[in-house]
C-alpha positions as CSV (number, residue, x, y, z in Angstrom):
1,M,35.0,-16.8,14.4
2,V,32.5,-14.2,13.6
3,E,30.3,-15.1,16.3
4,K,33.1,-14.8,18.6
5,E,33.5,-10.9,18.1
6,L,30.0,-9.9,17.9
7,A,29.2,-10.9,21.0
8,P,29.4,-8.0,22.5
9,V,27.2,-6.4,20.0
10,A,24.6,-9.0,20.9
11,R,25.0,-8.9,24.7
12,A,25.1,-4.8,24.3
13,M,21.7,-4.9,22.2
14,R,19.9,-7.4,24.6
15,H,20.4,-4.9,27.6
16,F,19.3,-2.0,25.3
17,V,15.8,-3.9,25.1
18,M,15.9,-4.0,28.4
19,S,16.3,-0.7,29.3
20,A,14.4,0.8,26.5
21,N,11.6,-1.7,28.1
22,H,9.6,-1.1,24.8
23,H,8.3,-4.9,23.6
24,V,10.7,-6.5,25.9
25,G,10.1,-9.9,25.3
26,G,9.5,-10.4,21.5
27,S,12.6,-8.0,21.1
28,L,14.8,-10.1,22.6
29,S,14.2,-13.1,21.0
30,P,15.5,-11.8,18.0
31,V,18.9,-10.4,18.8
32,D,21.4,-13.0,17.7
33,F,19.3,-13.2,14.3
34,L,19.6,-9.2,13.8
35,T,23.2,-9.1,15.5
36,A,24.3,-11.7,12.4
37,L,22.3,-10.1,9.9
38,Y,23.7,-6.5,10.6
39,F,27.1,-7.3,11.8
40,S,28.3,-10.2,9.7
41,G,29.2,-8.4,6.7
42,D,28.0,-11.0,4.8
43,Y,24.9,-8.5,3.7
44,R,24.9,-4.9,1.9
45,L,22.4,-3.1,4.1
46,D,23.8,0.0,4.0
47,V,20.5,2.4,4.2
48,T,22.5,5.5,3.5
49,Q,23.0,4.3,-0.1
50,R,18.9,3.5,-0.7
51,L,19.8,3.5,-4.7
52,A,23.2,1.7,-4.8
53,A,22.4,-1.7,-7.2
54,D,23.8,-4.1,-5.0
55,R,22.2,-3.4,-1.9
56,D,20.3,-6.3,0.0
57,K,16.6,-5.5,1.2
58,Y,15.4,-6.3,5.1
59,V,11.8,-6.0,6.3
60,H,11.3,-6.0,10.1
61,S,7.7,-7.1,9.4
62,K,7.8,-7.7,13.4
63,G,7.5,-3.8,13.7
64,H,6.3,-3.5,17.7
65,A,10.0,-5.4,18.4
66,A,11.6,-1.9,17.2
67,A,13.9,-1.9,20.1
68,A,16.5,-4.1,19.2
69,H,16.0,-3.0,15.3
70,Y,16.8,0.8,16.4
71,F,20.0,-0.2,18.1
72,A,21.5,-2.3,15.0
73,L,20.6,1.6,12.9
74,W,22.2,3.0,15.8
75,L,25.6,1.3,16.0
76,H,26.3,1.4,12.3
77,G,25.7,5.0,12.6
78,W,22.2,5.2,10.4
79,L,20.7,7.0,12.8
80,G,23.0,9.7,12.7
81,D,23.4,11.8,15.5
82,V,20.9,10.3,17.7
83,P,22.3,10.3,21.0
84,L,22.0,7.1,23.1
85,D,19.7,8.9,25.7
86,E,17.1,10.0,23.1
87,L,17.4,6.3,21.8
88,L,16.8,5.1,24.6
89,T,13.2,6.9,24.8
90,F,12.0,6.1,21.1
91,G,8.5,6.8,21.0
92,A,8.0,9.7,22.9
93,V,5.6,12.2,22.0
94,N,7.3,14.3,19.3
95,H,10.4,12.2,19.6
96,R,12.7,11.3,16.2
97,L,12.0,7.8,16.2
98,P,8.4,6.6,16.5
99,R,7.6,3.3,18.5
100,I,6.8,1.8,15.2
101,P,9.2,2.6,12.7
102,Q,8.1,4.3,9.4
103,I,9.8,4.6,5.9
104,Q,8.9,8.0,5.7
105,Q,10.5,9.1,8.5
106,P,14.5,9.6,7.6
107,R,15.6,6.3,9.3
108,G,16.3,4.3,5.5
109,L,13.7,2.0,6.5
110,E,12.5,-0.4,3.6
111,M,8.7,-0.9,5.6
112,T,6.2,1.2,7.7
113,T,5.4,-2.0,9.6
114,G,3.1,-2.6,12.4
115,S,0.0,-3.8,10.9
116,L,1.0,-7.2,11.2
117,G,1.4,-9.8,8.5
118,Q,2.0,-7.6,5.3
119,G,5.9,-7.8,5.6
120,L,6.5,-10.5,3.2
121,S,4.4,-9.3,0.5
122,F,6.3,-6.0,0.6
123,A,9.4,-8.0,0.1
124,N,8.1,-9.8,-2.4
125,G,7.8,-6.8,-4.7
126,L,11.5,-5.3,-3.4
127,A,12.6,-8.7,-4.7
128,L,10.6,-8.7,-8.2
129,A,12.2,-5.0,-8.7
130,D,15.7,-6.3,-8.1
131,R,15.6,-9.0,-10.4
132,R,13.9,-7.0,-13.0
133,A,16.4,-4.3,-12.7
134,G,18.8,-6.8,-13.0
135,R,20.2,-6.2,-9.6
136,D,21.7,-8.8,-7.6
137,T,20.0,-8.9,-4.1
138,Q,19.2,-11.0,-1.3
139,T,15.7,-9.9,0.3
140,L,14.9,-11.0,4.1
141,V,11.7,-10.2,6.3
142,L,11.5,-11.2,10.4
143,F,8.1,-12.6,11.2
144,G,6.9,-13.2,14.7
145,D,5.4,-16.7,15.2
146,A,1.9,-15.4,16.1
147,E,1.8,-12.9,13.1
148,L,2.0,-16.1,10.9
149,S,-1.5,-16.1,12.3
150,E,-2.7,-13.8,9.7
151,G,-4.0,-14.8,6.3
152,Q,-2.1,-12.7,4.1
153,V,1.4,-14.2,5.7
154,W,0.2,-17.4,3.2
155,E,-1.0,-15.5,0.6
156,S,2.5,-14.2,0.4
157,A,4.3,-17.6,0.8
158,Q,2.4,-18.6,-2.2
159,T,3.2,-15.7,-4.5
160,T,7.1,-16.0,-3.4
161,V,7.3,-19.4,-4.6
162,R,4.8,-18.8,-7.6
163,L,6.8,-16.3,-9.2
164,G,10.0,-18.5,-7.9
165,L,12.0,-15.4,-6.0
166,E,15.1,-17.6,-5.5
167,N,16.7,-14.3,-3.2
168,V,14.0,-14.5,-0.7
169,T,14.5,-15.3,2.9
170,V,11.9,-15.7,5.9
171,A,13.1,-15.7,9.3
172,V,10.6,-17.0,11.6
173,D,11.5,-15.6,15.6
174,A,9.6,-18.9,16.6
175,N,9.5,-17.7,20.9
176,G,6.4,-19.5,21.3
177,F,3.9,-16.7,21.8
178,G,1.9,-13.8,20.8
179,S,1.1,-10.9,23.3
180,H,-0.7,-13.4,25.3
181,M,-1.4,-16.3,23.1
182,S,0.8,-19.7,22.8
183,T,1.7,-20.7,19.0
184,L,1.8,-23.8,17.2
185,R,5.6,-23.5,17.0
186,D,6.1,-27.3,16.5
187,S,4.1,-27.2,13.6
188,I,6.0,-24.1,11.5
189,G,8.3,-25.9,9.7
190,S,5.7,-28.1,8.3
191,W,3.2,-25.2,7.1
192,W,6.0,-23.4,5.1
193,K,7.4,-26.9,4.0
194,G,3.9,-27.6,2.3
195,F,4.1,-24.2,0.5
196,G,7.0,-25.3,-1.0
197,W,9.8,-23.7,0.9
198,K,13.0,-25.0,2.0
199,I,13.4,-25.0,5.9
200,F,16.7,-24.7,8.1
201,D,16.1,-25.2,11.6
202,V,18.3,-22.9,14.1
203,D,18.6,-22.5,17.8
204,G,17.7,-18.7,17.3
205,H,20.2,-18.1,20.6
206,D,23.2,-19.3,19.4
207,L,25.0,-16.7,17.2
208,A,27.4,-19.0,15.2
209,A,24.5,-21.2,14.4
210,V,21.8,-18.6,13.6
211,H,25.0,-16.9,10.8
212,Q,25.3,-20.6,9.1
213,G,21.8,-20.8,8.9
214,L,21.8,-17.4,7.1
215,T,24.8,-18.5,5.2
216,R,22.4,-21.6,3.9
217,T,19.9,-19.3,3.0
218,R,21.9,-17.1,1.0
219,E,23.8,-20.3,-0.8
220,E,20.0,-21.6,-1.5
221,S,18.1,-21.3,-5.1
222,A,14.9,-21.3,-3.4
223,P,12.9,-19.3,-1.2
224,S,14.2,-20.7,2.2
225,V,12.9,-20.3,5.8
226,L,15.2,-19.8,8.7
227,L,12.9,-21.2,11.3
228,M,14.5,-19.9,14.8
229,H,13.8,-21.7,18.3
230,T,13.8,-19.1,20.5
231,T,13.0,-18.0,24.2
232,K,10.3,-14.3,24.7
233,G,12.0,-12.5,27.0
234,Y,15.2,-14.2,26.8
235,G,17.7,-13.3,29.6
236,L,15.2,-11.9,32.0
237,L,14.5,-13.4,34.7
238,P,11.1,-15.6,36.0
239,P,8.2,-15.4,35.7
240,Y,9.1,-13.1,32.8
241,S,11.7,-15.5,31.1
242,D,10.1,-17.9,28.8
243,S,6.4,-16.3,29.4
244,P,3.9,-14.0,27.8
245,D,4.2,-11.3,31.0
246,A,7.3,-10.3,28.8
247,G,5.1,-9.3,26.0
248,G,4.6,-5.6,27.3
249,E,7.3,-3.5,29.9
250,V,9.2,-5.2,32.4
251,P,9.7,-4.2,36.1
252,V,13.3,-3.8,36.9
253,E,13.9,-5.8,39.5
254,Y,12.8,-8.7,36.8
255,R,16.0,-7.4,34.6
256,P,19.8,-9.0,35.3
257,Q,22.3,-6.8,36.5
258,Y,24.4,-5.2,33.8
259,D,25.9,-2.0,32.9
260,L,24.6,-0.6,29.7
261,E,27.5,2.2,29.3
262,A,30.2,-0.3,29.3
263,D,28.1,-3.0,27.1
264,I,27.5,-0.3,24.4
265,E,31.0,0.7,24.6
266,E,32.6,-2.5,23.8
267,A,30.0,-3.2,21.6
268,L,30.9,0.2,19.6
269,R,34.4,-0.9,19.5
270,A,33.4,-4.7,18.3
271,V,31.3,-2.6,15.1
272,A,34.0,0.0,14.9
273,E,37.0,-2.6,14.1
274,R,34.4,-3.9,11.5
275,F,32.6,-0.9,9.9
276,P,35.4,2.0,10.6
277,Q,33.0,4.4,8.9
278,S,30.4,3.9,11.6
279,S,31.5,6.1,14.4
280,A,31.9,9.3,11.8
281,A,28.4,8.7,10.9
282,R,26.9,8.3,13.9
283,Q,28.2,12.4,14.1
284,E,26.4,13.3,11.2
285,P,23.2,15.3,11.4
286,L,19.9,12.5,11.0
287,A,19.7,12.1,6.9
288,E,16.5,12.9,5.5
289,A,15.2,9.8,3.6
290,V,17.0,9.2,-0.7
291,V,13.4,8.8,-2.5
292,P,14.0,7.2,-6.0
293,V,13.1,10.4,-8.0
294,R,10.6,9.2,-10.9
295,E,10.1,11.1,-14.2
296,S,6.7,12.6,-15.0
297,V,4.7,9.8,-17.3
298,R,2.4,11.0,-19.7
299,L,1.0,8.4,-22.4
300,S,-0.1,9.6,-25.7
301,W,-3.5,8.1,-26.7
302,D,-4.7,8.0,-30.3
303,P,-7.2,11.2,-30.2
304,A,-9.5,9.1,-32.9
305,R,-9.8,6.0,-31.1
306,N,-13.0,7.0,-29.0
307,P,-14.5,9.7,-30.8
308,V,-17.8,11.7,-29.2
309,G,-20.8,10.0,-29.0
310,Q,-19.3,6.6,-29.0
311,K,-20.3,3.8,-26.5
312,M,-17.0,2.0,-24.6
313,V,-16.4,0.5,-21.5
314,S,-14.0,2.8,-19.8
315,K,-11.7,0.0,-18.4
316,K,-11.1,-0.9,-21.7
317,F,-8.6,2.0,-22.3
318,A,-6.2,-1.0,-20.9
319,E,-6.0,-2.8,-23.9
320,E,-4.1,0.0,-25.3
321,L,-1.4,0.1,-23.1
322,V,0.2,-3.2,-25.0
323,D,1.1,0.1,-27.5
324,H,2.8,2.0,-24.4
325,I,4.7,-0.4,-22.4
326,T,7.9,-1.8,-22.7
327,P,9.6,-4.8,-21.4
328,G,12.3,-4.5,-18.8
329,G,10.7,-0.5,-18.5
330,D,9.4,0.7,-15.3
331,L,5.7,0.8,-15.8
332,F,4.5,-2.4,-14.5
333,V,0.9,-3.9,-14.3
334,V,-0.4,-6.2,-11.8
335,S,-3.9,-7.7,-11.9
336,P,-5.2,-10.5,-9.1
337,D,-6.8,-13.1,-11.5
338,A,-8.9,-9.7,-13.1
339,I,-6.7,-9.8,-16.4
340,R,-9.7,-10.6,-18.9
341,N,-12.2,-8.6,-16.8
342,S,-9.4,-5.3,-16.5
343,G,-8.8,-5.4,-20.4
344,L,-5.2,-6.5,-20.0
345,L,-5.2,-9.9,-22.1
346,P,-3.3,-7.8,-24.9
347,M,-0.6,-7.1,-22.9
348,L,-0.6,-11.0,-21.6
349,D,-0.5,-12.4,-24.8
350,A,2.5,-10.0,-26.1
351,H,4.3,-10.4,-23.3
352,R,3.5,-13.3,-20.9
353,S,3.0,-13.0,-17.0
354,W,6.0,-11.9,-15.0
355,S,8.5,-15.0,-13.4
356,W,11.9,-14.9,-12.1
357,S,12.2,-16.7,-15.4
358,N,10.7,-14.3,-17.8
359,P,12.3,-10.9,-15.2
360,T,11.4,-8.2,-18.1
361,S,7.6,-9.1,-18.5
362,P,5.7,-5.8,-17.5
363,V,2.6,-7.3,-16.9
364,L,1.5,-9.9,-13.4
365,E,-1.4,-12.4,-13.9
366,H,-1.2,-12.3,-10.0
367,Q,-3.4,-15.0,-7.9
368,I,-6.5,-13.8,-6.3
369,A,-5.0,-12.4,-3.3
370,E,-6.0,-8.8,-2.8
371,Q,-4.3,-8.1,0.6
372,D,-1.3,-9.5,-1.0
373,V,-1.1,-7.5,-4.4
374,A,-1.7,-4.1,-2.4
375,S,1.6,-4.6,-0.4
376,M,3.7,-6.8,-3.0
377,A,2.7,-3.5,-5.7
378,A,3.8,-1.1,-2.7
379,G,7.4,-3.1,-2.2
380,A,7.9,-3.1,-5.9
381,T,7.2,0.5,-6.3
382,A,9.6,1.1,-3.0
383,A,12.2,-0.7,-5.5
384,G,11.7,1.7,-8.5
385,L,8.9,0.4,-10.4
386,R,5.8,2.6,-11.4
387,T,3.2,-0.2,-10.6
388,V,-0.3,0.1,-11.5
389,V,-2.7,-2.5,-10.1
390,F,-6.4,-3.6,-11.8
391,L,-8.8,-5.1,-9.9
392,M,-12.9,-4.9,-9.7
393,E,-14.0,-2.4,-7.1
394,G,-16.1,-4.6,-5.2
395,F,-12.9,-6.7,-4.2
396,V,-11.0,-3.5,-3.1
397,W,-12.8,-4.4,-0.1
398,R,-9.9,-7.4,0.7
399,M,-7.2,-4.7,0.3
400,I,-8.3,-2.2,2.5
401,D,-5.7,-2.2,5.4
402,S,-3.1,-3.4,3.0
403,L,-3.7,-0.1,0.9
404,R,-4.1,1.9,4.2
405,Q,-0.8,0.8,5.8
406,S,1.7,-0.6,3.1
407,I,0.6,2.4,0.2
408,C,-1.5,5.3,1.6
409,F,0.2,5.6,5.5
410,P,3.8,5.4,4.0
411,G,2.7,7.8,1.1
412,I,4.2,5.2,-2.4
413,P,2.9,6.1,-5.0
414,V,1.2,2.7,-6.4
415,V,-1.7,3.3,-9.0
416,I,-5.0,1.4,-8.2
417,V,-7.5,1.2,-11.0
418,G,-11.2,-0.2,-9.5
419,T,-13.1,-1.5,-12.2
420,S,-16.7,-2.8,-12.3
421,A,-17.4,0.0,-9.6
422,G,-20.3,1.2,-8.5
423,L,-24.2,-0.3,-9.2
424,G,-23.5,-1.5,-12.6
425,D,-22.4,-5.0,-12.6
426,E,-25.7,-7.4,-13.2
427,L,-23.6,-10.5,-11.5
428,G,-25.0,-8.3,-8.4
429,Q,-24.2,-7.4,-4.9
430,M,-21.5,-10.0,-4.5
431,V,-19.4,-8.1,-6.9
432,Q,-20.8,-4.7,-6.6
433,S,-19.1,-2.1,-4.4
434,D,-21.6,-0.5,-2.5
435,A,-19.7,1.4,0.4
436,C,-16.3,0.4,-0.9
437,F,-15.8,3.7,-2.2
438,A,-16.5,5.4,0.8
439,A,-13.7,3.6,2.7
440,V,-11.5,4.5,0.0
441,R,-12.2,7.9,-0.1
442,S,-11.7,8.6,3.5
443,L,-8.1,7.4,3.1
444,P,-5.8,10.2,4.4
445,G,-2.7,10.9,1.6
446,L,-5.0,9.0,-1.2
447,T,-5.6,10.9,-4.3
448,V,-8.9,9.7,-5.6
449,L,-10.2,10.1,-9.6
450,E,-13.3,8.9,-11.1
451,A,-14.0,8.4,-14.7
452,N,-17.0,9.3,-16.4
453,D,-15.9,7.9,-20.2
454,I,-13.1,5.6,-21.8
455,N,-11.7,9.2,-22.6
456,E,-12.1,10.7,-19.4
457,A,-10.2,7.8,-18.0
458,K,-7.2,8.1,-20.2
459,V,-6.8,11.6,-18.8
460,L,-6.9,10.9,-15.6
461,F,-5.1,7.7,-16.0
462,N,-2.1,10.0,-16.9
463,E,-2.6,12.5,-14.3
464,A,-2.4,9.4,-11.9
465,L,0.9,8.5,-13.3
466,A,2.2,11.7,-13.1
467,L,1.3,12.3,-9.4
468,G,3.9,10.7,-7.5
469,R,1.9,9.9,-4.5
470,P,-0.9,7.2,-4.5
471,V,-3.6,7.5,-6.4
472,Y,-7.4,5.3,-6.6
473,L,-8.5,5.2,-10.3
474,R,-12.7,4.5,-10.3
475,L,-13.6,3.4,-13.8
476,A,-17.7,2.0,-13.8
477,H,-18.8,-1.3,-15.2
478,E,-21.2,-0.4,-18.0
479,A,-20.5,1.3,-21.8
480,L,-21.2,4.8,-21.4
481,P,-20.9,7.3,-24.4
482,V,-18.2,9.3,-24.6
483,L,-19.0,13.6,-24.0
484,T,-16.3,14.9,-25.0
485,D,-13.1,14.8,-27.2
486,L,-9.9,14.0,-26.0
487,G,-8.0,16.5,-27.6
488,Q,-10.5,19.3,-25.3
489,L,-9.7,17.0,-22.2
490,L,-6.2,17.2,-22.0
491,A,-6.2,20.8,-21.9
492,R,-8.6,21.1,-19.5
493,D,-7.0,21.8,-15.4
494,T,-7.3,18.5,-13.5
495,S,-6.3,20.4,-10.4
496,T,-9.7,21.3,-9.4
497,G,-11.2,18.0,-9.2
498,V,-14.6,19.4,-11.2
499,W,-15.3,20.2,-14.7
500,T,-18.4,22.1,-14.8
501,L,-20.6,20.5,-17.9
502,R,-23.5,22.7,-18.1
503,D,-23.4,26.0,-16.8
504,E,-25.8,29.1,-16.1
505,E,-24.8,31.9,-14.6
506,E,-27.1,32.4,-12.0
507,P,-28.5,28.2,-11.8
508,D,-31.9,27.8,-10.2
509,L,-30.2,24.2,-9.2
510,V,-26.6,23.4,-9.1
511,M,-26.2,19.3,-9.7
512,L,-23.0,17.5,-9.1
513,A,-22.5,13.9,-10.3
514,A,-19.3,11.6,-11.2
515,G,-18.5,8.8,-13.1
516,S,-21.8,6.7,-14.9
517,M,-23.9,9.0,-13.2
518,V,-22.6,12.3,-15.0
519,P,-24.8,11.5,-18.4
520,Q,-27.8,10.5,-16.2
521,A,-27.4,14.0,-14.5
522,L,-26.8,15.2,-18.0
523,E,-30.3,13.5,-19.3
524,A,-32.2,14.8,-16.3
525,A,-30.6,18.6,-16.8
526,D,-32.0,18.2,-20.0
527,R,-35.5,17.3,-19.0
528,L,-35.8,19.3,-16.4
529,S,-35.1,22.4,-18.7
530,A,-37.3,21.5,-21.2
531,E,-40.4,20.9,-19.0
532,G,-39.9,23.7,-16.6
533,D,-37.5,26.7,-18.1
534,I,-35.1,25.5,-14.8
535,R,-31.7,27.0,-15.3
536,I,-29.3,24.0,-14.1
537,R,-25.9,23.9,-13.5
538,V,-24.2,20.2,-14.2
539,A,-20.6,19.9,-12.5
540,N,-18.8,16.5,-13.1
541,V,-16.5,16.0,-9.9
542,F,-14.1,13.3,-11.3
543,S,-11.9,14.3,-8.2
544,A,-13.6,14.1,-4.9
545,S,-10.5,14.4,-2.7
546,R,-9.2,17.1,-5.1
547,F,-12.5,19.4,-4.9
548,A,-12.9,18.9,-0.9
549,G,-8.9,20.1,-1.2
550,R,-9.7,23.3,-2.7
551,D,-10.6,26.8,-0.7
552,L,-14.2,27.4,0.1
553,A,-14.4,30.3,-1.9
554,F,-13.5,28.0,-4.8
555,R,-16.3,25.2,-3.9
556,R,-18.8,28.3,-3.2
557,E,-18.6,29.2,-6.9
558,V,-19.4,26.0,-8.0
559,V,-22.1,25.1,-5.5
560,P,-23.3,28.9,-3.9
561,L,-24.7,28.6,-0.8
562,D,-28.2,30.4,-1.8
563,V,-28.3,27.8,-4.4
564,P,-30.7,24.5,-4.1
565,S,-27.8,21.6,-4.8
566,L,-28.7,18.0,-5.9
567,S,-25.9,15.3,-5.9
568,V,-25.9,11.8,-7.7
569,H,-23.6,9.2,-7.3
570,N,-22.7,5.9,-7.9
571,G,-22.2,4.9,-4.4
572,P,-22.9,6.3,-1.0
573,P,-25.1,9.6,-0.9
574,S,-22.1,10.8,1.2
575,V,-19.1,11.5,-1.1
576,L,-20.8,13.9,-3.1
577,G,-23.2,15.5,-0.6
578,E,-20.5,16.9,1.3
579,F,-20.1,19.6,-1.1
580,L,-23.9,20.7,-1.4
581,S,-25.9,23.7,-0.1
582,P,-27.8,23.7,3.2
583,H,-31.1,23.2,0.8
584,S,-29.9,20.0,-0.9
585,T,-30.6,16.3,-1.6
586,S,-28.1,13.7,-1.9
587,I,-28.9,10.5,-4.0
588,G,-26.8,7.6,-4.1
589,L,-26.4,3.8,-3.3
590,T,-27.4,3.0,0.4
591,D,-27.6,-0.7,0.8
592,Y,-26.0,-3.8,-0.9
593,G,-27.0,-3.2,-4.7
594,M,-28.9,-5.5,-6.4
595,H,-28.4,-8.4,-9.1
596,G,-30.1,-8.7,-12.5
597,K,-30.0,-7.0,-16.3
598,P,-30.0,-4.9,-18.2
599,V,-28.2,-2.1,-16.3
600,S,-30.7,1.2,-17.1
601,D,-33.2,-1.7,-15.0
602,L,-31.0,-1.4,-12.0
603,Y,-30.8,1.8,-12.0
604,E,-34.3,2.4,-11.5
605,A,-34.6,-0.4,-9.1
606,C,-32.2,1.4,-7.3
607,G,-33.4,4.8,-7.1
608,L,-30.9,6.0,-9.5
609,G,-32.7,6.2,-13.2
610,V,-33.0,9.3,-14.6
611,G,-36.5,10.1,-13.8
612,D,-35.4,9.2,-10.1
613,I,-33.3,12.4,-10.3
614,V,-36.1,14.5,-12.3
615,R,-38.1,14.1,-9.5
616,A,-35.7,14.7,-6.7
617,A,-35.1,17.8,-8.3
618,Q,-38.4,18.8,-8.8
619,K,-39.4,18.2,-4.9
620,L,-36.3,20.0,-4.1
621,L,-37.2,22.8,-6.2
622,S,-41.2,22.7,-4.6
623,D,-39.8,22.7,-1.1
624,G,-37.5,25.8,-1.5
């Protein structure tokens, strides 16, 4: 039997976990699952073949339990020439293997985990992309039972069933404890069943039962849960076995006696018999991760559609996407119940929302679950799609951690389009984004773009698709006048992060603005010049992240140190305030905004009207 052949692998894995001594209890409980998953031969998990069409996917959402997972990869040879003594010290400073596995490290891992609860969302994205591409694959996720406390788990559990993702299996390591808390593990099966999943209960330390359970889930044409009843710290001596005390490191006197070297030699022989290539693979240098190469995409917009002077809501460019997106292509658009708000109804009408039975659709109307959307988009993009998420910026608050962990940290090139940004939505503080943009702006690895009008939105959307890295495109709520012909915009340099719209060789004042504040700033500059013969430079900072990345000399050309400067932003003053000269004033939103309409009155009420800008500039110049 396969289980008898794999018993040495499980034993060596268990003793390796004890020796590595990182999160020992939680790493011991899924050992039999990982042994059956990786060494039965039932799944095609060869991470060196990342682009293979038939490769199955495994997401180790229980990221802190990395020791057993690393050991499985090592036995297969997928960690290359990492020797055993180096493997045992993973997580040390400057080590090739981080304490929590990271997708951007050359490990062939599917996902950067560690921020709990995001694994199934990401796996749903992987499964969606495989189905869309016609790949016959299985996708599996491992959760710890305490991890099920995270709300995103249940967002994603609904998504799997709602989309009909038949090839997704969740394995729950129900060892009864979190780091210290106890869990309601007797209720877990009923929770998942209530969400529409098929449940398979097994003894998680019976290798044969686990293997048979995996076989049954693979044969089931519905989302399935392998509920494994396990013991935290399985194999340790009391009081660490079946106890929260095993959550971290375990003193050597509470580990049973074993011969790690002999155990590993026996495991290596067992693996070599089943996977002959593993021995040679362990001699190869640790390879760089293979990342799918995406060709640059630039959509060809109709240059006459939005002429200069037309007033138009910038997010309306999404209505034109129906002319540029094709069923089965790699461009995929998602929106969490904001299809109407985002202007995507024509696309939905043309193609219907994506599901297992409608796999080529280029658009998905997702449920109201922003965290799930972000991690799912990351998974779909990691598996080859070019995923764009549209939602109202006020709801981006709900996805900040998923945006950070699933997208920005691993550098997965998802495009997030935040509409109704800033103050302009008359629905008020519950919808307006207040400091959300500052939080987004602070995420490392995220390119931020902010469009003034609909033509800028088109140009910057093209830029976002072409970059090959995470991008956030911010669009205002209200209709704004088109300032520049599309052809002229397409000819501009987007690498600088700033365009000078009105210039003076030796200005008396430099004014920085972005998004919906650009026409406000231009009008204020015209009024100031007419009233007082003031020379004003107005610059549109369409990408604060790019402008910040330019060298100091370039930034000082735009904002000289010896010239008074003023910034105006439909968000926190700090977004543009960091670029100002020492003698400066920064205007922006400092609280939760205000409800009501018309929008012009909202701006006036919150100190962002043209008159407010004029008065701030006059005071700045008079104080100088």
